[in-house]
C-alpha positions in Angstrom: -36.8 14.7 -258.2 -35.4 16.1 -254.9 -32.0 14.1 -255.2 -28.4 14.2 -257.0 -29.2 10.5 -258.1 -33.1 11.6 -259.6 -31.8 14.0 -261.2 -29.4 12.0 -263.5 -32.0 9.7 -263.9 -34.4 12.5 -265.1 -31.8 13.9 -267.4 -30.8 10.6 -269.0 -34.7 10.2 -269.8 -34.6 14.0 -271.2 -31.9 13.2 -273.5 -33.2 10.1 -274.9 -36.6 11.5 -275.7 -37.0 13.3 -279.0 -38.5 16.6 -280.3 -38.5 20.2 -278.3 -39.3 19.7 -274.3 -41.5 22.1 -273.1 -39.9 24.1 -269.7 -41.6 26.2 -266.7 -41.0 27.3 -263.6 -42.8 28.3 -260.5 -41.6 30.8 -258.4 -42.6 32.5 -254.8 -43.4 36.1 -255.8 -44.8 38.2 -253.4 -44.0 35.6 -250.7 -39.8 35.3 -250.9 -36.9 37.9 -251.5 -36.0 37.7 -255.4 -37.3 35.7 -258.0 -36.0 32.2 -257.7 -37.8 29.1 -258.9 -39.3 26.6 -256.1 -40.0 23.9 -258.8 -39.2 23.5 -262.3 -41.6 21.4 -265.1 -40.3 19.7 -268.2 -42.0 17.5 -270.5 -40.6 15.8 -273.7 -41.9 13.0 -276.2 -40.4 9.6 -274.8 -39.1 10.9 -271.5 -42.8 12.2 -270.2 -43.3 14.6 -267.1 -40.8 15.4 -264.9 -41.0 17.8 -261.9 -37.5 18.6 -260.4 -37.6 20.6 -256.9 -34.8 23.5 -256.8 -34.3 22.9 -252.7 -33.4 19.5 -253.1 -31.2 20.1 -256.9 -30.0 23.8 -257.0 -27.3 22.6 -259.8 -29.1 22.2 -262.9 -26.1 22.1 -265.3 -26.6 18.5 -265.8 -30.1 19.3 -267.1 -28.2 22.1 -269.8 -26.0 19.8 -270.6 -28.6 17.1 -271.5 -30.7 19.4 -273.6 -27.6 21.2 -275.0 -29.2 19.9 -278.2 -32.8 20.8 -277.8 -35.6 23.4 -278.1 -36.8 24.7 -275.5 -40.4 25.4 -275.6 -41.7 28.3 -272.7 -44.3 30.4 -272.5 -43.5 34.1 -271.3 -40.1 33.3 -271.3 -38.4 36.1 -270.0 -40.2 35.8 -267.1 -38.4 32.6 -266.6 -35.5 32.8 -267.9 -33.3 34.5 -265.0 -34.3 31.9 -262.3 -33.5 28.7 -264.8 -30.3 30.5 -265.2 -29.8 30.9 -261.7 -30.1 27.3 -261.7 -27.5 26.6 -264.3 -30.0 25.7 -267.1 -30.0 28.1 -270.4 -31.4 27.1 -273.7 -29.8 27.6 -276.8 -33.0 27.6 -279.3 -36.0 28.7 -277.8 -39.6 28.8 -278.5 -42.3 31.4 -276.6 -45.4 30.5 -277.1 -46.7 34.2 -275.4 -44.5 36.2 -277.7 -45.4 34.2 -281.0 -49.0 34.4 -279.8 -48.1 38.5 -279.8 -46.9 38.6 -283.1 -49.7 37.1 -284.3 -51.9 39.5 -282.7 -53.8 37.6 -280.2 -55.8 39.6 -278.0 -55.0 37.4 -275.0 -51.8 36.0 -274.8 -52.2 34.0 -271.3 -51.7 30.5 -271.3 -55.2 29.2 -271.2 -56.3 31.8 -273.1 -53.8 30.5 -276.2 -54.2 26.8 -275.7 -58.5 27.2 -275.8 -57.8 29.8 -279.4 -55.0 27.5 -280.8 -55.8 23.8 -279.6 -59.3 24.2 -278.8 -58.5 23.0 -275.4 -58.7 24.3 -271.4 -56.4 24.4 -268.8 -57.4 24.4 -265.2 -56.0 27.0 -263.5 -55.9 28.3 -259.4 -52.7 27.9 -257.8 -50.6 30.1 -260.2 -50.0 32.8 -257.4 -49.4 30.2 -254.7 -46.3 30.5 -252.2 -44.4 27.3 -254.3 -41.6 27.8 -251.6 -43.9 25.4 -249.4 -42.7 22.0 -248.5 -44.1 19.5 -248.9 -45.9 20.7 -251.9 -49.6 19.6 -251.9 -50.6 17.1 -254.3 -53.2 19.3 -256.4 -50.7 22.2 -256.6 -48.3 19.6 -258.5 -51.1 19.0 -260.8 -51.2 22.1 -261.5 -47.4 22.4 -262.8 -47.4 19.8 -264.6 -50.4 20.8 -266.5 -48.8 23.5 -267.7 -46.1 21.4 -269.8 -48.5 19.1 -270.9 -49.4 20.8 -274.3 -47.0 23.6 -274.7 -44.9 21.2 -277.3 -48.7 20.5 -279.4 -49.0 24.5 -278.9 -46.0 25.4 -280.3 -46.6 23.3 -283.6 -49.9 25.0 -283.9 -48.2 28.7 -283.5 -45.5 27.3 -285.7 -48.1 26.7 -288.4 -49.6 29.9 -287.9 -46.8 31.8 -287.6 -45.8 30.3 -291.2 -49.2 31.1 -292.7 -48.8 34.6 -291.5 -45.5 35.0 -292.8 -43.7 35.9 -289.6 -41.7 32.9 -288.7 -39.0 35.1 -289.4 -39.8 37.4 -287.2 -40.4 34.9 -284.6 -37.0 33.4 -284.8 -34.9 36.4 -284.7 -37.2 37.5 -281.6 -36.6 34.1 -279.9 -33.1 34.3 -280.5 -32.9 38.0 -278.9 -34.3 36.4 -275.7 -31.5 33.6 -275.6 -28.8 36.1 -276.2 -29.8 38.8 -274.0 -27.5 39.3 -271.2 -29.0 39.8 -267.5 -31.0 42.6 -266.6 -28.7 45.5 -265.3 -29.4 46.4 -261.6 -32.2 49.2 -261.7 -30.8 53.0 -260.7 -32.4 54.1 -257.5 -35.1 51.4 -257.4 -36.3 52.9 -254.4 -37.9 55.5 -256.8 -40.2 52.9 -257.6 -41.9 52.3 -254.1 -45.7 52.8 -254.6 -47.5 56.1 -253.8 -44.2 57.7 -254.2 -45.8 60.2 -256.6 -47.2 61.9 -253.3 -43.6 62.8 -252.0 -43.0 66.5 -252.7 -39.6 67.6 -250.8 -36.2 65.9 -250.4 -36.1 65.1 -247.0 -39.2 63.5 -247.5 -37.7 61.4 -250.2 -34.7 60.8 -248.2 -37.1 59.0 -245.5 -38.5 56.9 -248.3 -35.5 55.9 -249.4 -34.1 54.9 -245.9 -36.9 53.0 -245.0 -36.4 51.0 -248.4 -32.9 50.0 -248.3 -33.8 49.1 -244.4 -36.3 46.9 -245.5 -34.6 45.7 -248.5 -31.6 44.4 -245.9 -34.3 43.0 -243.7 -36.1 40.9 -246.3 -33.3 40.1 -247.6 -31.8 38.4 -244.1 -35.3 36.9 -243.5 -35.8 35.6 -247.3 -39.1 37.4 -247.5 -40.9 39.6 -250.1 -39.7 43.1 -248.9 -43.7 43.8 -248.8 -44.6 41.5 -246.9 -42.2 43.1 -244.2 -43.3 46.6 -244.5 -46.1 47.2 -247.4 -45.0 50.6 -249.4 -48.2 52.5 -248.2 -46.7 52.4 -244.8 -43.3 53.6 -246.2 -45.6 56.6 -248.1 -47.0 56.9 -244.7 -44.3 57.5 -242.9 -42.9 60.0 -244.9 -45.8 62.0 -245.0 -46.3 61.8 -241.7 -42.1 62.7 -240.6 -42.5 61.3 -237.3 -40.9 63.7 -234.3 -40.1 59.6 -232.0 -40.1 56.4 -232.2 -43.5 57.3 -230.1 -45.0 59.2 -233.2 -44.0 56.3 -235.7 -45.5 53.4 -233.6 -48.8 55.4 -233.8 -48.9 55.4 -237.5 -50.9 52.4 -239.0 -49.0 49.0 -239.9 -45.7 50.5 -237.7 -48.1 49.6 -234.3 -48.8 45.8 -235.3 -47.0 43.1 -233.7 -44.5 42.5 -236.3 -43.0 46.0 -236.8 -43.2 46.8 -233.2 -40.5 44.5 -233.0 -38.5 46.4 -235.8 -39.6 49.8 -234.5 -35.8 50.6 -233.7 -34.9 49.6 -237.3 -37.6 51.6 -238.8 -37.0 54.8 -236.5 -33.2 54.8 -236.7 -33.9 54.7 -240.6 -36.3 57.7 -240.5 -33.8 59.3 -237.9 -30.8 59.1 -240.2 -32.8 60.8 -243.1 -33.6 63.4 -241.0 -30.3 64.5 -240.1 -28.8 63.7 -243.4 -27.0 67.4 -244.7 -28.9 69.1 -247.3 -26.2 68.1 -250.2 -26.8 64.5 -249.3 -30.2 64.6 -249.9 -31.9 63.2 -253.1 -33.4 65.1 -255.9 -36.8 65.5 -256.3 -36.6 64.2 -259.8 -34.4 61.8 -261.2 -31.0 62.2 -262.6 -30.7 60.7 -265.9 -27.6 60.9 -267.8 -27.3 62.9 -270.9 -28.6 59.7 -273.5 -31.4 58.7 -271.2 -34.5 61.3 -272.0 -36.8 62.4 -269.0 -40.1 61.3 -268.5 -42.2 62.2 -271.5 -45.1 63.5 -269.6 -42.6 66.5 -268.9 -41.4 67.0 -272.4 -44.0 69.8 -273.2 -42.8 72.3 -270.6 -39.1 71.4 -270.8 -38.6 70.6 -274.8 -41.8 71.6 -277.2 -40.2 70.3 -279.9 -39.0 67.2 -278.6 -42.7 66.6 -277.8 -44.0 67.4 -280.7 -41.6 65.1 -282.6 -42.4 62.1 -280.0 -46.3 62.9 -281.1 -45.1 62.4 -284.6 -43.1 59.4 -284.5 -46.0 57.7 -281.5 -48.3 58.5 -284.9 -45.8 56.7 -287.4 -45.3 53.7 -285.1 -49.0 53.1 -284.2 -50.1 53.3 -287.4 -48.2 51.5 -288.9 -48.6 48.6 -286.2 -52.0 48.9 -287.0 -51.7 48.1 -290.4 -49.5 45.2 -290.1 -52.0 44.4 -287.2 -49.2 43.9 -284.3 -48.9 45.6 -281.2 -46.9 48.8 -281.2 -44.6 47.8 -278.3 -43.7 44.4 -280.1 -43.4 46.1 -283.6 -40.8 48.7 -282.3 -39.7 49.2 -278.3 -41.0 52.4 -277.1 -37.6 53.6 -275.3 -36.4 53.5 -278.6 -39.1 55.6 -280.2 -38.5 58.3 -277.0 -34.9 58.1 -277.5 -35.2 59.0 -281.3 -37.5 61.6 -280.7 -35.6 63.4 -277.7 -32.3 63.5 -279.5 -32.8 62.3 -283.4 -29.3 61.7 -284.8 -28.0 63.7 -287.7 -28.5 63.7 -290.5 -31.6 62.7 -290.0 -32.1 59.8 -292.6 -33.4 56.3 -292.3 -29.7 54.9 -292.3 -29.1 57.3 -289.0 -32.1 55.9 -287.4 -31.7 52.1 -288.1 -28.2 52.5 -286.5 -29.6 54.1 -283.0 -32.2 51.4 -283.3 -30.0 48.4 -283.8 -27.7 50.1 -281.1 -31.1 49.8 -278.5 -31.0 45.9 -279.3 -33.8 46.2 -282.0 -33.9 43.0 -284.4 -33.7 43.6 -287.9 -37.1 42.2 -289.0 -38.1 45.5 -286.5 -35.5 48.0 -288.0 -36.6 46.9 -291.5 -40.1 48.2 -291.1 -40.0 51.1 -288.6 -36.7 53.0 -289.6 -37.9 54.7 -293.1 -41.2 55.9 -291.4 -39.6 57.1 -288.2 -37.2 59.4 -290.0 -39.6 60.7 -292.1 -42.2 61.3 -289.1 -39.2 62.9 -286.9 -38.3 65.0 -290.4 -41.9 66.2 -291.2 -41.9 67.4 -287.4 -38.4 69.3 -287.7 -39.9 70.7 -290.6 -42.9 72.0 -289.7 -41.3 73.3 -286.8 -38.9 75.1 -288.8 -41.9 76.7 -290.7 -43.6 77.5 -287.5 -40.5 79.9 -286.4 -39.9 81.0 -289.8 -43.7 82.3 -289.8 
C-alpha cells in the first residue's frame, strides 16, 4: 500500500479479520540515518498479507485504531516497536516470538531457527540486511518480506502451547506487557564514547578529537540521511585522533580522508579537529566517563577501586547464574545484569529480601523475576559481606 486510499482499504480488511495479527518492519540499518521503517508487513486471518510503504503512508494512526483490540505477534519486538511507534502504531497486547523462545531456553531464537524447531518449516532468508529504502523495491525482496509474517501466528500458537506446558506463560505475559508499557529509550549519555576502537585513546585531547569528529559526522549524516558509518567510519575517527595531524594536508594523508568523498569534506573534518586542539583544558572530556552517584563504574575496574564490591558482584553473579541454570533460562532474562551490578555496588540497608526486591522493582524487574531472585540475591550479598567482615577481624 502506497496511498491513503489503499491504507484505508487495508485497515478495513485487517479490522474485519480474526485472531492475532502478525507484524514486521524492515529498516535500512547501515544505509540511512536513524532506525525508521521502510516497509511494514502484516498478516491476519481473513485479511491476508498486506505490505505498507511508510514513504507513501507515513501516518499509520488509522492502522493503530483498526488493530486497537488485536494482539500483535512480532519477532524481536524491541527492535520493531520504536519504528512502528514513530509511524503512530502501537500494540496494546503483544506476543513476542523471540522472547518466548528465550523464556523456553531455546539455544537459537532467530526467526528461521525457531520456525524450524516449533513448526518444522524452513524460512528462506537472504535480504535481511538489504537497503530497504530502495525504491522501487524488487519483487523478490517483497516476497521475502511477506514470508516473514506468513507463519508468525502459527508460530505464536506453538510457542503458547510450549509456554503452558513449561508453566511459563505467566512469565511471558508479564514480559510482553512490559514491552508494551516501556517508555521510549532515553538518549544515551556521551554517545560518542561508543565509537568503535575508542579504547585505544589514552588522553583527553585525543578524546576531544573523537568527540568533535563524531558530532560533525552525526550532523552531516543527519543532513544527508545516511548511516554515520557511511559518511566516515569509526576507524577513521580513531586514526585521526591517534595521528593528531597538525594541518589539513596531514589529515588528507591519512587513509579514508584521502578518498574522493572525504576530500570534499576535508575542511569540515579539519575544522572539527582544530576545534578540539584549541579547547581549554577545563573543557576537555574526562578520560573515563563520569557516572552519577547511582551508576556503578564498569565492573572490570571494581577490583582496584572497591574490592569489597567486586567480591559482592562475584557472589551475586554466581547466585543468579546458578538459579538460571537450575531453571533452564538465560541469566539475562532471569534478571537484568545492570540491576545485579547496582545491587552489588551499593547494597540496600538493611540487606533483606524485601529491600532487594524494592531495588529490583525500581529497575523495572517484573514480579516473576523478583519472586525468583530477591531472596537468593539478598542471601548471596549478605554472605559476601559477612565473609568480608570476618576477614577484617582475623
